[in-house]
N, C-alpha and C positions, 0 to 999 in steps of 0.2 A: 284404586279409589273405592270408597264405600259404595255398596250396592244401594239402590234406592227403590222406593215403592211408588213409582210414578203413576201406576194404575189403581192404587188403593186409596182409601180414605178412612178417617177415624170412625165414622158412622158404619162403614161396611165391616170393619174389624169387629166393632161392638155387636152388630147384628149376626155376624158369623158365629161368634162364640155363644150368643144367646140361642142360636139354633142347635149348636152341637152340644153345649153343656148348660142347658137352661136352668138347672136347679143348683148349680155350683154357686157359692157366694161370690159376689163381685165386690160388695162394700159392707164393712162393719163400721158402725158409727157410735162412738160413746157420747151420747147427748149430754149426759152428766154421769159422775162416778156411780157405778153400779147399774147403769142402764145402757145396754148395747142393742142397737137395731141392726138387722141384717137385710141386705137387698141382694137378690140373686141376679145372675146375668140376664135372665128373661125379664125380670121386673125392671132392671135398669134400662133395657132396650125399650120396654113399654113406656116407661116414664119419659125417656128421651123422645119417643115418637109423639106422645101426647103434648110434650112441651113444644116440639116442632110444629104441631098443629096450632097450638096457642100463639106461637110467634107468627105463624103464617096468617092467623086471624087478625093480628095487629099490623099486618102489612109488611112483615119482614120476609125477604126472599134472598136468593143467591147474591152474595156480595155485600149485603147490608150488614151494618155493624151494630152489635148488641153489647151494651155495657153490663158488666157484672160487678156490683159493689156489695160484696158479701164476705162474711167471715167463713171459716171452714164449716160447710154443711152439705148434706146430700143434694140440696137444690143447685149448688154450684155445678155438679156433674149433670143434673137434669138440663140446665140451660146450655152448658158447654156442648154436650152431646146432641141435644136437640138442635142447636144452631148448626152443628156439624152435619147433621142429616139434611138440613135445608140448604147447605152451602153458604150459610151466613157466617159472619166473622165475629168472634168474641173480643171484647176489649176489657180485660179485668183491671180493677183499680184497687189500690191499697185502702182497706177500711178506715185507716187513720187519716186519709186525705181530707183536706179542708175543701170548702165549697169553691174557692178560687183555684185550687189545684185540680179539682174535678172539672171545672169549667174549661180549663186549658186542654185537658186530655179529651174531653167529650167534643169540644169544638174541633180540635186538631184531628181527632180520630173519626170525625163524621158520624158520631154515635146517634142512632135514631131512637133507641129504646134502652132503658136501664132497668135491670132487675136488682132490687135491693131488699133490705130487711128493716123492720120498724125502727130500731135504734140508730140506723144509718140514713134513713130516708130524708131527714131534714137537710143534710148537707147536699144530697143529690138534687132535691127540689130547689134549694137555694142556688145551686149552680145554674139551673134553669135552661139547660140546653136541649134535653130530650124528654120524651114521654117516660114516665116512671111507673113501674108496677112493683108490688111487694110480694115476697114469697108467701106472705100470709093472705094475700088477695086470692079470690077465686077466679083467677084468670086462666088456670090450667085445669081442664076437665079430665076426669078419668075415662070419659068416652068422647069420641070425636068422629066426625064424618071421615070416611076413608079418602085419601088423596094420594096421587102419585108423587113420590119423592123425586127430586131432580137428580140427574147424574152429577156426582161430585168426584173430581179426579184428585190425584195426589198433588198436582200442580196448583190447585186452588188454595187461596188463603184461608187459614183456619183461625188465626188470631192476629191481633196487634198487641204486643207486650211492650209497655213503656219502661224504659230504663229508669234506674233509681234517681237519676238527676242529681248525683253528688257534686257535680262541677258545673252544670249548666241546665237549661230547660230539658226535661225528659224527651227522648227521641222514641218514636213509635217503631218497633221492630216487627216487620212482617214475617210471619211464620206459616208455612204451608202444611197441609196434611202429610205430605211425604216426609218433610223434615221432622215433624213430630214422631211419626212412626219409625223413622230411621233412628232417632234418639232412643226410642224404646228398644229397638233391636240391638243397638250397641250396648246399652246398659245390661239388658237381659242376657245377652251372650257373654259379656265379660264376667258377670257375677254368677253365671250358671243358674239363672232364675228358672224355677219350675212352676207348673200350674198349682202346686201345693203351697207355694210361697205367698206371703202376704206382706205388702209394703206398708210400713207405718208412716203416715203423713201427719206430722205435727207442725211443720213449717207452713206458711200461708199459701193457700191454693192459687192466689193471684200471681204468684211468683214462678219463674221458670223451673226452679229446682223441683218443686212438688209436681209440676206438670210434666216436665221432660223425663226426669230420672225415676220418679216413683210411679206416677200414674201410667205413663206410656209403657214402661217396662212390664207392668202388670197387665195392661191392656193387650199387648202383642203376645203375651205368654198364656193368657187365659187364667192368670192368677187372680189375686184379690187385693183390696186396699183396706187398710185399717185407718180410719180417719178420726182424728181428735179435733175438737172445736178450736183448740189453740194449744200452743206450747206451754207447758207448765213444768218448770225445772224440778219441782219437788215431787211430781207424779209421773215423770217421763217413763221410768221403768214399770210403774204400775199400769200406765196406759198400754204399754207394749204387752204386758201380761194379760190385761183384761180383754184386749182385742186380738190375742193370739197372733201377733205379728212375728215375722221371721227375719225381715230386713228393714233397716231404718236409714234415714238420711238426716243429717244435721249440718249446722255451720259451726265454726270454731267458738263463737261467742256463746251459743247455747251449751256447748260441751263444757265450757268453763263454768257456766251457771249451774249445770247439773253437778259438777264436781264440788261446788261450793255448798251443796246441800248435805245435811247430816245423813250418814248411812242408814239404810232402811232394809227391812226384811224383804222388800220387793226388788231389791237390787239384782238378785239372780233368780227371780221367780218367773222370768220371761223365757221365750224360746228364740230370741234373736240370735242368728248365726253370723250376722255381719251388720256393721254400721258404716255407711258411706258418709264422708264429710267433705266440706270445702272450706278453704282458708286455713291458715296455719295454726296449729297448736304446738306447744313445746313437746320434746321427747318425754319429759317428766309427766306432763299432763296426759299424753297418750297412754303411757304405761299405767298411770293411776286409773284411768278410765277402764282399760282392759282388765286390770286386776280386780277392780270393784264390780264390774258388770259381767265379766267373763265373755265379752263380745269384742271380736277383732274390729279395729278401726282401719279404714282404707280411704285415704285422701284421693280426690279426683279434681280435675280442673275443667271448667267450662264457663261460658258466658251466655247471656240471652242470645247474643248474635251467633255463637257457634252452634247452638241448639244441642247437638250431641256433645258428650265430653271427650275430647281428643286424647286426654291423658287420664289414666286411672292406675292406681296401685294394683298389683296382682293380688288375688285373694288366696292362692295356694303357694305361691313362691314368696320370696322375701318381701315383706311390706316395709316401706320406709315412711313412717308417719310424717316426717318433715318434708317429704317429696310430694309433688303433685302427681307423681306416677310415671309410667312409661307410656309410649304411644300405643293406643288401642289397635287391635287388628284392623287392617284396611285403611287406617287414617294416614294422613300426610302432615308433617309438622316441620317447620324450619325455624332457626334462630338467625336473625340478620342484624348486621351492624347499621350504623347511621347512614351508610351509603347504599343500603339494600343488598349488600353482598353477604354471603353466608358467614356467620361469626366464626372466628377461629376456635379450635377445640378447647373447651374449658372456659371460654370467654362468654360473658353475658351478651344477649342480643334480644331484639324484639321477637316475640313469639308470633309466628304466622301459622295459620291453620288452613290446609288445603281442603277444597270441597266444591260443590256445585250449588250456587245460590238458588234457593227455591226447591232444592232436592235434599241436600244435606246441611246446608247453612241457611241463615236468614236470606230472604229474598232481597232485602234492603231496608232502608229507613223510609218510613211513610212520608211522601211529599218532601223529601230532602235529598235530591240527587247529588249535591256536593258532598254531603257526609257519606252517602253510599259509595260514591266513587273513591273517596279517600279510604274507606274501610275495605272495600272489595276491589282488589287489583289483580288481574290476570290469574284468576282462580285461587287467590289467597286472601284470607281474611286477616287484616292487620289488627291484632288484639289490643295493642298499646301496652301490653304487659312485657316486662323484661324478665328473662329467665336464663338459667344455665343448665347444662346437662352433664352428668358425670360419665365415666367410662362404661358403666353398666346400663346406661340408657335411662336413668332416673332424672327427671326434670325438677328443678328447684326454683321457686319464685324468688325473684330479686326485688322487684318493685314495679309499680305502675310507672310507665315512662314519664308521666306528668308528676310523679312523686320523687324523681331524682333531683336532688338539690345541687346546684352549681355553687361551689364554695372555693374562692381563690383559685379557680381553674381546675379544681378537683371535683369529680362527681361523687356524691354521697347518696347512698341508698337509705331512705327513711326506714324501710323494713329491717335493714341490718342494724341500725341504731336501736330500733324498737326491740329487736330480739335480744340485744345485750341488756337494755334497761329492764326488760321483763325477767331477767335472771336474778335481779336483786330480790332477796327474800321478802322484802316488804311490799313489792310491787305486784299488783293484780294484773294490770294491763297498761299500755301506754300508746301514744300516737305522736309521731314526730312530724314537724312541718318546717318549711323554710319561710323565713321572714326577711324583708328587705334589709340590706346592710350596705351602706355607702362605700365601705372599703372592700369587703369580700364578696360582693354580689348578693349573697344570702347568708343569714345567720341561722343557726339550728336551734329550734325550741322544741321541747318535749313536754307534752301534757301527760300527767301520771295519775292513775287511780291506785290507791293503796288497798291492801287487804284490810278487812274490818279489824279495827283495833291496832293495826300496825302504824308505826311512825317512821318517818325519814325526812331528812332535810335536803334542800336543793344541792348543796355542796356534796353531800353524801352520794347522791345519784351521779353527779358529775364525776366525782372521784372514782366511783364504780366503773363508769364508762372509760375514764382515762387509763385504767389498768388493763382494759380489754380491747380498746380501739385505737387506731392511728389518731394522731393529734387532730387532723383536720376533720375527723368524724365525731369528735367529742362535742356534746351539746353545749351551747352558750348559756342557755337558761332552761329552768325546769318550772313548770306550773302544776300545782296539785289541784285536782278537781274531783268531785264526787262521782262523776260518770262522764263517759264520752258520748257525744251525739251520734246516733246510729240510724240507719234506715231500718225498715221492718224486718229485714233478713240479716241484720247484724253488721253491715258494712259501716265503717266509721265515716262520718260526713266531715271530711277535713276542710271543706270550704267554709263550714261554720266555725271551725277553730281558727281558720285564717282571718 
């Protein structure tokens, strides 16, 4: 089983490197094109300490929850690490959230104080749950009275991260300091991260990907972070070059957006040695990305609940872009059938991830014991994802268990149908869903986004599938749309399509 950091904390790791390597850069931030700000490890630790003092002055202490409603900015780290030093718990929220959505999270999460920015403050104040302070307010002083920091252990909660809520109300996922640091250890070890490496963060900081894989791997290694205010497809490689990044992390949707941009002189001006990504791209898209940017792509698999990624593609051995990767060192993974028995060789099964809740996995869902008991059973996290594994140990995503369509007694994977539809030359991307059918349980409908300027008809897409899929997997109908509804990190919101 994976080793844990039960006696350590995020704040302790930060302070340790601040003492040992005070003048090394911790954060480079491109506030705007051509303007890069650098924060050293010592400066980061000092900022965190002053923020901790300011939070303490607002009545925040161990176990209290602090909301972060911010876009990507250095102050996100100030509050995150300041809260960590106090033993307080951060509750980050999507900057695109409405007042109603914020009200739910802040009430459910027991948030006492929210740190936000001027353009987002209105929604937070309209939510009306907690005290609000702005990053522009003078609530954090550069000088503060000395005070004794509390002891914070690895078992203490560090955050409540809310799931994207693509099918139901978001659930609050409790993450400890130990689980965060373990995720950093796993990623850093697998990709051979060095103190000289710099993680490019263009994905939103409120999300687990930027926190777990990018920030934590840099934190535990003594490396650094290259932070962009937001993802910009047309400037992705330019951002990497301007911030001297060596490792990046993306999702499949941003990769496709980047490939849709015109080639640029910046495409190979960077020093990226690796780009991690989650969610599937086609073999053709992966090959096009690697040719254009000269950067290897390595898919990984993880969830907010797993914290660490149990599956990652190797970086020096054969990489399989369509695969979620192989089991990382020290991890335990199973595929089980509908009865909970290990799936037969080559057969799809639900992916289970072994671990210790509160040490390597999430502690559980906040105030939701039923959902926690369903997800965490006898040392295994039930992911709800269906996968298969080949003879070489590479795992392949089949579908979300909830995205398997029952059609005349046959199980149909939406992901399989989508992968075939996406091979049509006119198709940019697609999403398949099941719709009620009185005769066959469910009918199959596909929503299709075409490439700019491309044309295709419904029957053309259906005929394309009929040539490549068994009859029961062929879509019944095709709807053409300009775009698919997505969460902020690129997940398609199929409940909206339904």
